[in-house]
Kinemage of the C-alpha trace (Angstrom):
@kinemage 1
@onewidth
@group {chain A} dominant
@subgroup {mainchain}
@vectorlist {calphas} color= white
{ca met a 1} P 81.470 93.480 103.382
{ca ser a 2} L 80.266 89.878 103.127
{ca phe a 3} L 82.268 88.855 100.037
{ca lys a 4} L 84.501 90.139 97.241
{ca val a 5} L 83.968 89.813 93.468
{ca ala a 6} L 86.699 90.238 90.822
{ca ile a 7} L 85.726 91.112 87.219
{ca ile a 8} L 88.153 89.250 84.915
{ca gly a 9} L 88.447 89.033 81.133
{ca arg a 10} L 90.483 90.016 78.103
{ca pro a 11} L 90.724 93.708 77.115
{ca asn a 12} L 87.660 95.599 75.841
{ca val a 13} L 84.907 93.186 76.914
{ca gly a 14} L 83.242 95.821 79.141
{ca lys a 15} L 84.690 95.057 82.596
{ca ser a 16} L 84.871 98.705 83.715
{ca thr a 17} L 81.344 99.381 82.391
{ca leu a 18} L 80.063 96.459 84.486
{ca phe a 19} L 82.083 97.764 87.466
{ca asn a 20} L 80.448 101.206 87.137
{ca arg a 21} L 77.002 99.585 86.848
{ca leu a 22} L 77.510 97.588 90.077
{ca val a 23} L 79.010 100.544 91.962
{ca gly a 24} L 76.270 102.917 90.793
{ca lys a 25} L 78.724 105.659 89.777
{ca lys a 26} L 81.000 106.344 86.805
{ca leu a 27} L 84.206 105.800 88.773
{ca ala a 28} L 86.256 103.741 86.306
{ca leu a 29} L 87.315 105.317 83.010
{ca val a 30} L 85.516 103.764 80.035
{ca asp a 31} L 86.551 104.106 76.389
{ca asp a 32} L 86.440 102.068 73.168
{ca thr a 33} L 90.247 101.794 73.289
{ca pro a 34} L 91.378 98.370 74.571
{ca gly a 35} L 93.483 98.363 77.743
{ca val a 36} L 92.144 101.532 79.418
{ca thr a 37} L 92.187 100.006 82.917
{ca arg a 38} L 95.638 99.237 84.315
{ca asp a 39} L 95.481 99.243 88.121
{ca arg a 40} L 92.971 97.183 90.068
{ca arg a 41} L 90.260 99.281 91.701
{ca val a 42} L 88.176 98.098 94.683
{ca his a 43} L 84.838 99.649 95.648
{ca ala a 44} L 81.638 98.856 97.521
{ca ala a 45} L 78.928 97.561 95.172
{ca lys a 46} L 75.250 96.682 95.288
{ca leu a 47} L 73.232 94.279 93.150
{ca tyr a 48} L 69.632 94.574 94.332
{ca asp a 49} L 69.752 93.089 97.883
{ca leu a 50} L 73.377 91.911 97.628
{ca his a 51} L 76.136 94.075 99.139
{ca phe a 52} L 79.771 93.242 98.344
{ca asp a 53} L 83.148 94.607 97.245
{ca val a 54} L 83.892 94.550 93.522
{ca ile a 55} L 87.367 94.666 91.932
{ca asp a 56} L 87.880 96.148 88.471
{ca thr a 57} L 90.967 94.661 86.795
{ca ala a 58} L 93.132 95.211 83.742
{ca gly a 59} L 92.426 93.162 80.631
{ca phe a 60} L 94.132 89.772 80.936
{ca glu a 61} L 96.944 89.636 78.332
{ca asp a 62} L 99.494 86.953 77.573
{ca ala a 63} L 102.837 88.796 77.914
{ca ser a 64} L 106.216 88.448 79.636
{ca ala a 65} L 106.422 89.594 83.266
{ca ser a 66} L 108.854 92.465 82.572
{ca thr a 67} L 106.558 94.274 80.122
{ca leu a 68} L 103.764 96.671 81.078
{ca pro a 69} L 101.004 94.177 80.030
{ca gly a 70} L 102.843 91.549 82.067
{ca arg a 71} L 102.851 93.754 85.172
{ca met a 72} L 99.163 94.516 84.593
{ca arg a 73} L 98.498 90.780 84.437
{ca ala a 74} L 100.294 90.314 87.793
{ca gln a 75} L 97.882 92.859 89.358
{ca thr a 76} L 94.929 90.922 87.925
{ca glu a 77} L 96.286 87.637 89.354
{ca ile a 78} L 96.425 89.304 92.790
{ca ala a 79} L 92.755 90.268 92.351
{ca ile a 80} L 91.872 86.632 91.570
{ca arg a 81} L 93.625 85.499 94.778
{ca glu a 82} L 91.811 88.164 96.854
{ca ala a 83} L 88.343 87.445 95.423
{ca asp a 84} L 85.686 85.064 96.749
{ca leu a 85} L 83.874 84.989 93.393
{ca ile a 86} L 84.988 85.683 89.813
{ca phe a 87} L 82.907 87.314 87.088
{ca phe a 88} L 84.594 85.901 83.972
{ca thr a 89} L 83.468 88.378 81.326
{ca ile a 90} L 83.327 87.733 77.582
{ca asp a 91} L 82.098 89.816 74.639
{ca ala a 92} L 79.006 87.997 73.331
{ca lys a 93} L 78.986 90.236 70.246
{ca ser a 94} L 82.420 89.118 68.988
{ca gly a 95} L 82.203 85.544 70.363
{ca leu a 96} L 85.045 83.506 71.865
{ca leu a 97} L 88.635 84.365 71.005
{ca pro a 98} L 91.743 82.250 71.748
{ca asp a 99} L 92.612 84.527 74.706
{ca asp a 100} L 89.201 83.811 76.273
{ca arg a 101} L 89.967 80.082 76.280
{ca thr a 102} L 93.465 80.641 77.699
{ca phe a 103} L 92.285 82.852 80.552
{ca ala a 104} L 89.311 80.587 81.309
{ca glu a 105} L 91.878 77.892 82.072
{ca val a 106} L 93.706 80.263 84.452
{ca val a 107} L 90.435 81.071 86.231
{ca arg a 108} L 89.480 77.393 86.448
{ca lys a 109} L 92.843 76.518 88.030
{ca ser a 110} L 92.306 79.174 90.732
{ca gly a 111} L 89.566 76.989 92.207
{ca lys a 112} L 87.344 80.001 92.904
{ca pro a 113} L 83.588 79.980 92.143
{ca val a 114} L 82.958 81.524 88.704
{ca val a 115} L 79.992 83.285 87.100
{ca leu a 116} L 80.335 83.435 83.298
{ca val a 117} L 79.111 86.903 82.209
{ca ala a 118} L 78.278 87.308 78.495
{ca asn a 119} L 78.369 91.095 78.119
{ca lys a 120} L 77.064 93.155 75.166
{ca ala a 121} L 74.189 90.657 74.839
{ca glu a 122} L 71.910 93.374 73.481
{ca ala a 123} L 73.890 93.499 70.211
{ca arg a 124} L 72.668 91.906 67.007
{ca gly a 125} L 74.301 88.504 66.535
{ca ala a 126} L 75.149 88.086 70.231
{ca gln a 127} L 73.230 84.791 70.401
{ca gly a 128} L 76.042 82.991 68.549
{ca gly a 129} L 78.634 84.214 71.066
{ca met a 130} L 76.346 83.076 73.901
{ca leu a 131} L 76.233 79.537 72.518
{ca glu a 132} L 80.023 79.485 71.997
{ca ala a 133} L 80.525 80.464 75.660
{ca trp a 134} L 79.301 77.024 76.766
{ca glu a 135} L 82.581 75.627 75.352
{ca leu a 136} L 84.558 77.245 78.181
{ca gly a 137} L 83.148 74.759 80.676
{ca leu a 138} L 82.405 77.470 83.246
{ca gly a 139} L 78.680 76.838 83.435
{ca glu a 140} L 75.742 78.666 81.938
{ca pro a 141} L 76.585 82.103 80.476
{ca ile a 142} L 74.538 84.962 81.957
{ca pro a 143} L 73.526 87.403 79.173
{ca val a 144} L 73.886 91.016 80.345
{ca ser a 145} L 74.287 94.504 78.934
{ca ala a 146} L 76.428 96.447 81.400
{ca glu a 147} L 75.935 99.641 79.400
{ca his a 148} L 72.132 99.432 79.404
{ca gly a 149} L 71.606 97.622 82.724
{ca gln a 150} L 69.953 94.555 81.185
{ca gly a 151} L 70.245 91.074 82.705
{ca met a 152} L 71.058 92.245 86.248
{ca pro a 153} L 68.341 90.101 87.950
{ca asp a 154} L 69.810 86.948 86.325
{ca leu a 155} L 73.305 88.009 87.419
{ca arg a 156} L 72.067 88.437 90.991
{ca asp a 157} L 70.543 84.927 90.973
{ca ala a 158} L 73.797 83.489 89.566
{ca val a 159} L 75.796 85.057 92.430
{ca val a 160} L 73.466 83.529 95.026
{ca ala a 161} L 73.685 80.131 93.315
{ca ala a 162} L 77.511 80.283 93.134
{ca leu a 163} L 78.164 81.277 96.761
{ca gly a 164} L 75.043 80.085 98.567
{ca glu a 165} L 72.481 82.118 100.496
{ca asp a 166} L 74.322 81.831 103.824
{ca arg a 167} L 77.384 83.530 102.374
{ca val a 168} L 75.792 86.281 100.325
{ca phe a 169} L 73.249 87.298 102.955
{ca gly a 170} L 75.685 87.058 105.893
{ca glu a 171} L 76.112 90.039 108.192
{ca gly a 172} L 78.595 92.514 106.726
{ca asp a 173} L 80.071 95.666 108.215
{ca glu a 174} L 78.459 98.380 106.152
{ca asp a 175} L 81.003 101.007 105.154
{ca asp a 176} L 78.938 104.134 104.629
{ca glu a 177} L 81.818 106.546 104.502
{ca glu a 178} L 81.780 107.318 100.791
{ca ile a 179} L 84.023 110.101 99.609
{ca ala a 180} L 82.541 110.539 96.162
{ca ala a 181} L 79.104 111.247 97.649
{ca ser a 182} L 80.283 113.937 100.044
{ca glu a 183} L 79.505 117.524 99.195
{ca val a 184} L 82.509 119.576 98.194
{ca leu a 185} L 82.761 122.848 100.076
{ca ile a 186} L 85.447 125.501 99.971
{ca gly a 187} L 85.706 125.761 103.726
{ca glu a 188} L 83.375 124.459 106.415
{ca asp a 189} L 81.134 126.790 108.387
{ca ile a 190} L 81.914 127.555 112.026
{ca ala a 191} L 78.777 127.171 114.152
{ca asp a 192} L 79.522 130.061 116.547
{ca pro a 193} L 82.322 132.404 115.397
{ca asp a 194} L 82.081 134.447 118.617
{ca ala a 195} L 82.770 131.468 120.895
{ca glu a 196} L 86.082 131.815 122.705
{ca asp a 197} L 86.487 128.053 123.243
{ca val a 198} L 88.296 126.611 120.231
{ca pro a 199} L 87.847 122.832 119.776
{ca ala a 200} L 91.045 120.773 119.884
{ca tyr a 201} L 92.347 119.023 116.762
{ca asp a 202} L 90.986 115.455 116.489
{ca asp a 203} L 93.875 113.201 115.452
{ca thr a 204} L 91.680 110.078 115.256
{ca lys a 205} L 89.486 111.170 112.333
{ca pro a 206} L 90.214 109.566 108.923
{ca met a 207} L 92.214 111.680 106.483
{ca arg a 208} L 92.034 111.852 102.671
{ca ile a 209} L 95.286 112.448 100.774
{ca ala a 210} L 95.684 112.848 96.993
{ca val a 211} L 99.088 112.415 95.351
{ca val a 212} L 99.510 114.522 92.203
{ca gly a 213} L 102.267 115.657 89.852
{ca arg a 214} L 103.619 115.473 86.324
{ca pro a 215} L 103.953 112.086 84.563
{ca asn a 216} L 106.821 109.881 85.761
{ca ala a 217} L 107.450 111.883 88.962
{ca gly a 218} L 107.094 108.712 91.052
{ca lys a 219} L 103.583 109.059 92.519
{ca ser a 220} L 102.580 105.384 92.392
{ca thr a 221} L 106.019 104.270 93.604
{ca met a 222} L 105.682 106.622 96.581
{ca ile a 223} L 102.273 105.215 97.557
{ca asn a 224} L 103.602 101.645 97.276
{ca ala a 225} L 106.534 102.622 99.528
{ca leu a 226} L 104.214 104.262 102.076
{ca ile a 227} L 101.840 101.299 102.408
{ca gly a 228} L 104.624 98.714 102.131
{ca glu a 229} L 103.229 96.643 99.246
{ca glu a 230} L 103.154 96.627 95.434
{ca arg a 231} L 99.537 97.785 95.327
{ca leu a 232} L 99.865 100.104 92.297
{ca leu a 233} L 101.330 99.462 88.886
{ca thr a 234} L 104.749 101.153 88.446
{ca gly a 235} L 107.530 101.194 85.889
{ca pro a 236} L 109.911 103.387 83.877
{ca glu a 237} L 107.207 104.246 81.318
{ca ala a 238} L 105.546 107.653 81.701
{ca gly a 239} L 101.776 107.816 82.087
{ca ile a 240} L 101.128 104.316 83.476
{ca thr a 241} L 98.385 105.441 85.883
{ca arg a 242} L 95.096 106.388 84.229
{ca asp a 243} L 92.333 106.041 86.815
{ca ser a 244} L 92.440 107.750 90.207
{ca ile a 245} L 92.888 104.725 92.460
{ca ser a 246} L 92.061 104.939 96.172
{ca val a 247} L 94.042 102.872 98.666
{ca asp a 248} L 93.087 102.393 102.325
{ca trp a 249} L 95.998 102.601 104.746
{ca asp a 250} L 96.475 102.610 108.507
{ca trp a 251} L 99.236 104.986 109.690
{ca arg a 252} L 100.007 105.091 113.413
{ca gly a 253} L 96.485 103.930 114.168
{ca arg a 254} L 94.857 106.525 111.909
{ca arg a 255} L 92.773 105.577 108.889
{ca ile a 256} L 94.006 107.220 105.690
{ca lys a 257} L 92.639 107.008 102.153
{ca leu a 258} L 95.359 107.659 99.563
{ca phe a 259} L 94.399 108.665 96.013
{ca asp a 260} L 96.880 107.950 93.234
{ca thr a 261} L 96.245 110.139 90.179
{ca ala a 262} L 97.320 110.232 86.550
{ca gly a 263} L 100.242 112.487 85.653
{ca met a 264} L 99.125 115.938 84.519
{ca arg a 265} L 100.793 117.391 81.441
{ca arg a 266} L 100.321 120.837 79.948
{ca lys a 267} L 96.906 121.218 78.318
{ca ala a 268} L 98.501 122.000 74.945
{ca arg a 269} L 100.205 118.578 74.940
{ca ile a 270} L 97.039 116.602 75.716
{ca his a 271} L 95.435 115.384 72.506
{ca glu a 272} L 93.941 111.984 73.308
{ca lys a 273} L 90.440 111.772 74.752
{ca leu a 274} L 91.629 109.103 77.209
{ca glu a 275} L 94.277 111.397 78.699
{ca val a 276} L 91.701 114.195 79.059
{ca met a 277} L 89.482 111.779 81.019
{ca ser a 278} L 92.440 110.708 83.194
{ca val a 279} L 93.279 114.313 84.101
{ca gln a 280} L 89.620 115.084 84.863
{ca asp a 281} L 89.561 112.050 87.169
{ca gly a 282} L 92.672 113.404 88.920
{ca leu a 283} L 91.077 116.838 89.358
{ca arg a 284} L 88.051 115.169 90.940
{ca ala a 285} L 90.371 113.370 93.398
{ca ile a 286} L 91.922 116.743 94.357
{ca arg a 287} L 88.487 118.192 95.140
{ca phe a 288} L 87.613 115.274 97.424
{ca ala a 289} L 90.987 115.253 99.203
{ca glu a 290} L 91.974 117.224 102.304
{ca ile a 291} L 95.754 117.119 101.848
{ca val a 292} L 97.362 117.074 98.391
{ca ile a 293} L 100.965 115.883 98.100
{ca ile a 294} L 102.570 117.520 95.051
{ca val a 295} L 105.329 115.185 93.860
{ca leu a 296} L 108.146 117.028 92.089
{ca asp a 297} L 111.018 115.315 90.317
{ca ala a 298} L 114.018 116.729 92.229
{ca thr a 299} L 116.196 116.434 89.111
{ca ile a 300} L 113.870 118.793 87.138
{ca pro a 301} L 111.793 120.647 89.741
{ca phe a 302} L 109.477 123.652 89.434
{ca glu a 303} L 108.636 123.446 85.771
{ca lys a 304} L 105.720 125.597 84.665
{ca gln a 305} L 103.285 122.674 84.935
{ca asp a 306} L 104.324 122.023 88.576
{ca leu a 307} L 103.420 125.604 89.489
{ca gln a 308} L 100.097 125.374 87.630
{ca ile a 309} L 99.201 122.193 89.544
{ca ala a 310} L 100.099 123.897 92.847
{ca asp a 311} L 98.042 126.963 91.927
{ca leu a 312} L 95.046 124.775 91.093
{ca ile a 313} L 95.262 123.037 94.490
{ca ile a 314} L 95.468 126.361 96.320
{ca arg a 315} L 92.475 127.762 94.401
{ca glu a 316} L 90.488 124.636 95.317
{ca gly a 317} L 91.274 125.343 98.973
{ca arg a 318} L 93.120 122.065 99.585
{ca ala a 319} L 96.158 121.862 101.882
{ca pro a 320} L 99.340 121.326 99.789
{ca val a 321} L 102.555 119.544 100.799
{ca ile a 322} L 105.544 119.282 98.434
{ca ala a 323} L 107.597 116.078 98.093
{ca phe a 324} L 110.909 116.444 96.233
{ca asn a 325} L 111.142 112.861 94.938
{ca lys a 326} L 114.151 110.980 93.463
{ca trp a 327} L 116.417 112.513 96.131
{ca asp a 328} L 118.718 109.484 95.806
{ca leu a 329} L 119.777 110.842 92.371
{ca ile a 330} L 120.975 114.206 93.777
{ca asp a 331} L 124.770 114.549 94.119
{ca asn a 332} L 124.905 117.674 96.331
{ca pro a 333} L 121.852 117.321 98.595
{ca gln a 334} L 122.564 120.189 101.032
{ca glu a 335} L 123.101 122.818 98.341
{ca met a 336} L 120.140 121.539 96.313
{ca leu a 337} L 117.826 121.565 99.348
{ca ala a 338} L 118.706 125.179 100.179
{ca glu a 339} L 118.111 126.164 96.549
{ca leu a 340} L 114.755 124.345 96.395
{ca arg a 341} L 113.556 125.885 99.667
{ca glu a 342} L 114.392 129.365 98.336
{ca lys a 343} L 112.541 128.644 95.080
{ca thr a 344} L 109.529 127.323 96.982
{ca glu a 345} L 109.170 130.539 99.014
{ca arg a 346} L 109.687 132.715 95.932
{ca leu a 347} L 107.439 130.845 93.478
{ca leu a 348} L 104.566 130.021 95.862
{ca pro a 349} L 104.072 133.189 97.940
{ca gln a 350} L 100.309 132.535 98.279
{ca val a 351} L 101.052 129.629 100.674
{ca arg a 352} L 104.039 131.073 102.491
{ca gly a 353} L 105.674 128.481 104.755
{ca ile a 354} L 104.488 125.452 102.746
{ca gln a 355} L 105.965 122.141 103.975
{ca ala a 356} L 108.528 120.785 101.463
{ca val a 357} L 110.296 117.466 102.161
{ca pro a 358} L 113.019 115.643 100.163
{ca val a 359} L 112.111 111.962 99.711
{ca ser a 360} L 113.121 108.903 97.755
{ca ala a 361} L 110.205 106.625 96.928
{ca glu a 362} L 112.681 104.066 95.565
{ca thr a 363} L 114.611 103.694 98.850
{ca gly a 364} L 111.905 104.829 101.298
{ca arg a 365} L 114.027 107.668 102.653
{ca gly a 366} L 112.188 110.706 104.046
{ca leu a 367} L 108.675 109.196 103.932
{ca asp a 368} L 108.200 109.434 107.725
{ca lys a 369} L 109.145 113.119 107.592
{ca leu a 370} L 106.700 113.565 104.708
{ca met a 371} L 103.833 112.120 106.753
{ca asp a 372} L 104.802 114.320 109.738
{ca ala a 373} L 104.615 117.334 107.388
{ca val a 374} L 101.194 116.134 106.144
{ca leu a 375} L 99.895 115.897 109.729
{ca lys a 376} L 101.260 119.340 110.639
{ca thr a 377} L 99.660 120.904 107.527
{ca his a 378} L 96.352 119.162 108.220
{ca lys a 379} L 96.293 120.653 111.728
{ca val a 380} L 96.862 124.151 110.325
{ca trp a 381} L 94.205 123.609 107.641
{ca asn a 382} L 91.682 122.730 110.373
{ca ser a 383} L 92.789 125.512 112.746
{ca arg a 384} L 90.418 128.040 114.273
{ca val a 385} L 91.132 131.434 115.872
{ca ser a 386} L 88.640 132.982 118.305
{ca thr a 387} L 87.059 136.343 117.435
{ca gly a 388} L 88.498 137.968 120.569
{ca arg a 389} L 92.096 137.128 119.630
{ca leu a 390} L 91.493 138.216 116.025
{ca asn a 391} L 90.220 141.653 117.008
{ca arg a 392} L 93.047 142.263 119.478
{ca trp a 393} L 95.402 141.470 116.584
{ca leu a 394} L 93.431 143.778 114.245
{ca glu a 395} L 93.643 146.645 116.710
{ca ala a 396} L 97.449 146.393 116.768
{ca ile a 397} L 97.614 146.106 112.962
{ca leu a 398} L 95.457 149.193 112.394
{ca ala a 399} L 97.520 151.216 114.859
{ca his a 400} L 100.728 150.203 113.121
{ca his a 401} L 99.580 150.324 109.493
{ca pro a 402} L 96.058 151.747 108.874
{ca pro a 403} L 94.394 151.259 105.469
{ca pro a 404} L 95.136 153.971 102.888
{ca ala a 405} L 92.740 156.751 101.925
{ca val a 406} L 91.019 156.212 98.564
{ca ala a 407} L 89.751 159.255 96.602
{ca gly a 408} L 90.382 161.408 99.674
{ca arg a 409} L 88.201 159.274 101.969
{ca arg a 410} L 89.521 157.033 104.742
{ca leu a 411} L 88.699 153.343 104.731
{ca lys a 412} L 87.470 152.065 108.091
{ca val a 413} L 88.106 148.461 109.163
{ca lys a 414} L 85.722 147.641 112.017
{ca tyr a 415} L 86.292 144.018 113.029
{ca val a 416} L 87.294 140.563 111.771
{ca thr a 417} L 85.961 137.087 112.507
{ca gln a 418} L 86.704 133.572 111.269
{ca ala a 419} L 83.685 132.184 109.430
{ca lys a 420} L 85.142 128.946 108.021
{ca thr a 421} L 87.838 126.321 108.474
{ca arg a 422} L 89.330 123.809 105.991
{ca pro a 423} L 90.841 126.182 104.740
{ca pro a 424} L 90.732 129.055 107.246
{ca gly a 425} L 88.324 131.734 105.982
{ca phe a 426} L 87.970 135.189 107.549
{ca val a 427} L 85.391 137.946 107.142
{ca val a 428} L 86.617 141.551 107.499
{ca gln a 429} L 83.934 144.165 108.209
{ca cys a 430} L 84.899 147.478 106.585
{ca ser a 431} L 83.309 150.667 105.242
{ca arg a 432} L 83.876 150.338 101.460
{ca pro a 433} L 84.885 146.789 100.414
{ca glu a 434} L 84.990 147.629 96.700
{ca ala a 435} L 87.577 150.387 97.296
{ca met a 436} L 89.929 148.340 99.496
{ca pro a 437} L 93.277 147.881 97.642
{ca gln a 438} L 94.296 144.251 97.081
{ca ser a 439} L 97.757 145.086 98.392
{ca tyr a 440} L 96.250 145.899 101.804
{ca val a 441} L 94.176 142.681 101.787
{ca arg a 442} L 97.396 140.731 101.112
{ca tyr a 443} L 99.082 142.622 103.955
{ca leu a 444} L 96.275 141.619 106.339
{ca ser a 445} L 96.421 138.004 105.133
{ca asn a 446} L 100.215 137.723 105.542
{ca ser a 447} L 100.155 139.431 108.949
{ca leu a 448} L 97.381 137.108 110.099
{ca arg a 449} L 99.317 134.052 108.846
{ca glu a 450} L 102.392 135.161 110.803
{ca ala a 451} L 100.580 136.179 113.999
{ca phe a 452} L 98.554 132.968 114.393
{ca asp a 453} L 101.070 130.512 112.915
{ca leu a 454} L 99.130 129.426 109.807
{ca pro a 455} L 101.953 128.435 107.406
{ca gly a 456} L 101.546 126.574 104.153
{ca val a 457} L 97.753 126.648 103.656
{ca pro a 458} L 95.525 128.943 101.565
{ca ile a 459} L 93.798 131.687 103.568
{ca arg a 460} L 90.486 133.084 102.352
{ca met a 461} L 89.618 136.677 103.195
{ca ala a 462} L 86.215 138.196 102.358
{ca leu a 463} L 85.373 141.898 102.759
{ca arg a 464} L 81.891 142.834 103.952
{ca thr a 465} L 80.098 146.026 104.855
{ca ser a 466} L 77.206 146.402 107.275
{ca asp a 467} L 73.819 147.350 105.842
{ca asn a 468} L 73.061 151.077 105.914
{ca pro a 469} L 69.636 151.472 107.609
{ca phe a 470} L 69.120 154.799 105.804
{ca ala a 471} L 70.028 153.541 102.323
{ca gly a 472} L 67.305 154.169 99.734
{ca arg a 473} L 65.357 156.475 102.003
{ca ala a 474} L 64.357 159.733 100.295
{ca lys a 475} L 65.691 162.928 101.833
{ca lys a 476} L 63.205 164.923 103.797
{ca arg a 477} L 62.777 168.385 102.397
């Protein structure tokens, strides 16, 4: 991208609404409650013929560094340092407040070019706030309505004037790999299921990983430890993360996009609209991910909500990996690990052999093993078995354990083929799909998982019957 813009201002002036308008999607959570945004979010944006990166930031608040608002302010200061241009945003409807004047001084001291954005200019009485904005000494205020899309041409002209035509129209590397625009499929079609040549796993393709779990399990701390910088807001308070924040990372030469998500509590405990929106944003991140790391607090693992999160991921067809976090707080690690492994196999039988790794996000211990487990699971999730091998396996299975007779009639299983990958999906051709017992389908699925080494990922199995050419034809008398 040619340049980077940071949207700065006090809480509740409409920064996230402006961010969504520039991005062209409702990515950032928006609510009337002040202080919704906490982490800084970076995304590709477009303003008519201008292409750039835009950073959504937390509302600038005057607070001590140890408090949550203070840590949010530190993230915003990082955004100011990273940016080439600052959109200093005020609320034209309510006019200037003391905090606006304080933060305008901070922005002025940064030495960065500034565009003064007077948001909510469509409101009655906004003209007075517009005139007050001149007092900040940041130039002419640009009246806009981020919610209604008004004033965008003037904002575009202000950007060009602030940075110059050479900078804003310079050649940029267009990043067209947009996750949110990709179509979500439960499994990807195999072009030729009967082909015996199975393509090798491509370990150079980018990978998308979502990190999920209950509140305060250590998800943001783990991502910070993986990428080696304080990119995400962390602390002892539960529920700090609200938006699903994506972070680009290079691991052993491979591009990875990590998604941090809000902690998911039981539905009965969620009362606030904002928390509902946060959880929905996290569910969207799961659907767009390939691998989902389920972070469990090793001191209180496998609560009911943990199992519900895991079940949701499996039903979505994503590849799960379990991270037992806070391992540095465990006194008897060997005994605890054996107990947790036994519980994992017993409580998650639908993904038998799931990778489960003890880690400590605080100390960094076990994170390399976690990423090795992620890579191994991703390979399995992408795996493909040729039709020839599948039917040789089926022949042995039917000889050893044929399907049961239902209502006195035998069920015939004719052949099996793999129709999809990501996750592996198989089609079984049989005589009466509706009569096939689920216990036998599970037996086929587990046997297939064991025979072709497909541990830890969901396996889809669909039953089909061939069309009867004589169906519907009247009997000849």
